[in-house]
N, C-alpha and C positions, 0 to 999 in steps of 0.2 A: 504493500500500500504506500509506504513512505509518509513523509510529513505533509500537512496541509499546505496548499498553495494560497498564501494570504498576502504576501508582500510582492509588489511589482515595482521595478525601477526602470524608467525610460531614460535612455542616454541620448540627449540631444533634443532641442526644441524645434522651432520652425514649423512648417506645415505638417510634416510627418509626425513629429513628436506630440504636437498638441491635438491633432486629429485622433491619434491613438489614445492619448490621455482622456480626451472627451468621450470617445466611444466606450472605453472600458469603464470610466467612472460613472457614466450614465447607465450602463448595463449592470454594474456591480456597485451600487451606492453604499457608502460606509455605514455599517451597523455595529458600532462599538468595537470591541476587541475581536469579535468573530468575523468581521467584515474584511473586505479586500482593501488594502491601503496602496495608493499609487503615488510614487514620487518621481518627479522629472528633474533631472540634473542637466544643466547646459552651461557652456562656457560663454562668458561675455566676449571672448576673443574670436568667436566663430560667427561671422556675419552670415545671414541666409544667402543662398544663391540668388533668390529673388527674381527669377526669370519666368518660371512656370505660371502663367496667368490664365490658362484655359482649363475648363472642367467639363465633366459629363453631367447629364441630368441626375445621376445618382447622388450628386452632392446635396441636392435639396433634402432627400430623406436623411442623409447623414447629419446635416445641420439641424434638422427638426428633432432627430433623436438626441443630439447633444443638448438641445434645449435653448438655443439662441433664437432670437426673432429675426425674420428676414429683413425687416426695416433697419434694425441695428447693424446687421451684417452689410447691407447695401451701403449704408452711410459711412460706416467706419472703415470699410475695406475698399472704398472708391469703386465698388463693384458695378457692373452693368450686365444686361441680359445677353446671353449667348444662345442663339437659336440653331446653330449649326456652323458649317464651314462653306466658304465660297472658294473654289479652285479656279485660278485665273491663268491662262496661257500655258496649260499643261499638255495640249494636243498639238496645235499648229501655230500658236503665238499670235493669232489674228485678234483683232479687236473684239470679235464675237466669241472668242474661245474662252468660255467660262461655264462652270457647272456647279450646282449646289448639292450639299449634303445636309439637308434639314434634319432636326431631331424628331419631328412628328412623322409617324409612319404614313405611307400612302393610304388612300381611301380603301376600305374593305381589305386591308392587308392580310388579315387572318383567313379570309375566304377565297381570295383569288389573286393570281399573279397578273398584274396589269402590264408587265413588260412586253409580252407578245403583241398585245393590242396597240401599244405605243409604237412598236417597231413597224407595224403595218401602215401607220399614218405618215404624214409629212415630216414630223419630228422637228419642226422649226423651234418650238417652244422649249425644248429640252425635257428630259424625263421628269425631274423634280417638279417644275411648275405645272406639268400636265397631270400629275397624280396627287399633289399635295399643295395646300394653300400657303404653307409656311415660307416657301421661297419668295412669294410675293410680299409677305410681311417684311422679310429681310431687305428685299429690293427697295421697298418704300421707307425703310428705316422705322418701322413700327414695332411696338413691344409685343411680347407674347401674352400679356395680361393687361387688365385695366386697374386703375387705382383702387377700385372697390373689390377686386378679386381677392379672396382669402390668401394669407401668406403661404408660400411654398406650393401653390397651385396655379395653373395657367390655362388659358384657352388654347394655347399651343404648348408643346413640350419644350422645356428650356433648361439651360444650365447658366453659368455665370462666367464672365471675365472678372478677375480680381487682382488687387495689388498684393502680391505674395509677401512683400515686406511688411504689410499691415495686417495680413490674415493671421500670422502666427501670434503676434501680440494680442489681437482681438480674441482668439481662442484661449490664450493664456489667461487673460483677465476673467473670462467666463469659467474656465476649468478650476482656477484657484478660488475665485470668489463664490461660485455657485455649486461646484461639484466636489469640493474638498480635496483637490489634488495638491500635494505638497510640492513646492517649487524651490530648487536649490541652484544658486549660481556658484559654480566651482569648476575645477578642472580635474580630470581623472589622471593620476600619475601611475597607477598600478592596478592590475586585475588579478585577483586571487581566486584559485580554483580548489575544489575539494578532491578527494582521492578518486572520484568517478570522472573527473574532468569537467564537472559542472562548475559554473561560476558561483563562488560563495559570497564574495563582496568586492566592492570597489574601494580603492584608497584614493582620497582626494588631496589636492595640493594643500588645503588648509588642515590636513591631518585627520579628517573624518573618515569613518568606515561606513559604507552603504551596503548593507546586507539585503538580500531579496531571494525569493523563491523562483522568480522569473525575471529575466533581464531582456529588455527590448532595445535593440540597437537602431536608433534613429540619428546616428552621428554623421550622416551624409557620406560624401565620397571618402572621408577618412576611415570609415568602417572600423571603428575602434575595437569593437568586440568580435564581430563576425569575421573580419579580415585580419586585423593586426594580432588579436589574441588567439582566436580559434584557427586562423589560417585557412578558412574555407576558400577554395579557388574561385576566381572570377572568370566566367566563360564569356569571352569576347564574341560578339556577332558582327565584327567588322567585315567578315567575309561576305555577308549578305546585305548589311546596312552600311552604306559607304559614307554617310554623313559623319564627320568627326570634329567639326569646328563650327563656331558661330560668332557673328558680330551682333551685338545688341545695343539699342539706343532708345532713349525715352524722348518722345516728341510732344511738346506742349501744344494745346489747341490755340489757334489764332484768335478766337474769341469765344465767349461763354455760350453763344448760340450755335456753335459748330455741331453738326450732327454726330451721333455716336453709332458706329456700325454695330448691328446686333448679331454679327457672325464673324468668325475668324476668317480673315482674308489671306489666302495662301497663294502667292504668285510665283510661278516657276521662273528660275534663272538659269544661267549656263550650267551650273554645277551644284544645284540645290534649289532652295526656295526661300522666299521672304514671308515671314508672318507679320500681320498687321492687326493689332488688337486694340480696340477702343475701350478705355476706362472712362469714368466720369471726370477724372482730373487730368488725364493725359492719354497718349497712345503709346503702347509698347510695340516696337518694331525691331525686327532682327533678320539676319540672313544666316541660315544654316547651310553648310556646304561641305563638299569633300575636298580635302587638301591634296588629294591625288590628282585633281583635275584643275585646280585654280589656287593661286597663291593667296596669302592673307591680304596683301595689298590690292590684288585684282578683285578679290571678293568685296573688300571695303569699297572699292570704286563702284562695283555693281550696286551695292546697297545705297551709296550716295546718288547714283543715277536714278534709282527707284524713288528716293526721297525728292530729288530735284524735280522730277516729272510731276510731283504733286505739290510743289511749292513749299516743301518742308525742310529743305537743306539750309542750314545756317552755321556760322563759325562757332556758335556757342555750344553746339551739340557735343556730347561726350560718348565715345564709342567704346564698348567693352568687348574684349576678345575672350571667348570661352571655349575650353576644350570639351569634347564629347567622346566618351568611350562606351559605345553601345554594347550592352551585354548584361549579364545577371549572374548571381552566385550559383554555384553547383548545388548548394543546399541553403535554405533560408532559416530553418529552425534546427539548431544543433544543441543537444543537451537541454539546458534551460535558457537558451538564448535565441531570440527571433530577430531577424533583420527586416526592417520596414523602410521604405523610401529609397533614397539614393544609395544607402549602404547595401540594399538588396539588389539594386540594378537600375539601369537607365537606358531607355531606347530613344531614338531620335523623336522629336516632339510633334510629328506631323498630325497625329490624332489625339494629342493632349491626354496621353495615357498615364502620366506620372501620378497625378492626384487620385485618379480612380483606383490605381493599384494600392495606394495608401489606404483608401477607404475600404477596399476589399480585404486587405490584410488585417486592418483593425477589427473589422466585423468577424473575420475568420478566427482571430485570436480569442475574441469574446465568446464565440460559439464553442471553440475547442478547449478553452481554459480548463485544465484538469483540476479536480477537487484535491488531488494529492500528487506528490512528485512521481508516484508510481505510474501515473497516466501520461507522463511527459513524452515518452517514446512514441506511443500511439498517436498522440496529438501531432507530434513532429512529422511522423510519416504521412498523415493525411494532408497536413499543411504543405509539405514539400511536394507531394504529388500534384496537388491542386495548383500550386503557383508555378511549378515548372510548366504545366500545361498552359496556364494563362500567359506567361511570358512568351512562350512559343507562338501562341495564337496572335498575340500582338505583333510579333515579328512577321507572321504571314500577312496580317492586315496591312502593315506598312509596305510590304513587298508588292501587294496588289495595286498600290497606287502607281 
């Protein structure tokens, strides 16, 4: 049987750490000494990556479960509605070369496949506008809901664009203030293990010992527990996903009345694609590319050309260069340690899969959380099989583009 699983330590904050903390704390509220205690430790020296701004519609159920209000979230995270993606110049680069991937399913989707009927017609309108109203909502810059529509529900299916730098602190305030999560600012200097190889406690820079029954590694690319301590190999998928670098920039709106696009706009370039995401406070724009086919300087020039064509290029802009190593861990749950977020893996961001994988991981841990340490191995086996499959399917999804 083993000892009860009562103490959980999450290493790392940001989007991954605080989503996990919120999901677990809302699922297992503290009930005195017998309840589950959740502690999140993060370093003040580790700034968030702060690029991932797109989500899937699943985020609405996650935020509702955690207990935040949609109004607070939209205001405090500079969030806007995302109703899908628009893909521009991916086929022949003509002015009319665009197609939509809306989040609302085609009419009568469960009963019949409309694609053969569309193929028999003239096809001028494109598939999405022919079978779903949401592409027109996006084209006209309309919202998926009205001001009177209840929170987290819509007349059309939707997700959000959000400021990742504000999302973590927003969740932190809620998790600590409303859900009883303990929050520690400190740095981990040593990881101690027991005779089974399970992590027993963490030693911090200030001399504290953090013991737990389950440790969740949300330490980002540094992968302090799953990588540096446990040595779980990282499986690169660079052989099939060629994107390995990005330039990112934040674009201010020219005036307060500027329209906000309610879809992620993905525009093909010579060796990758440009994302263009509209928040309420600014736009997030970037070019992800393959360094095998274009240099950093050439890629930056392509991004500047994209911005100049829209009147957005100015000397004040600050461009960040980001490395991307597409791949994931050979295993995600080893002993009493689970990796979530960038420590588990990262794939090129074409379909905004990073945050949804955090959501799925958090809910899976909540579902599989064993009552005692004896159930850890079975939980790990199910989790690893499930997420190996999910990462592979996202690789397939990206390749299909």
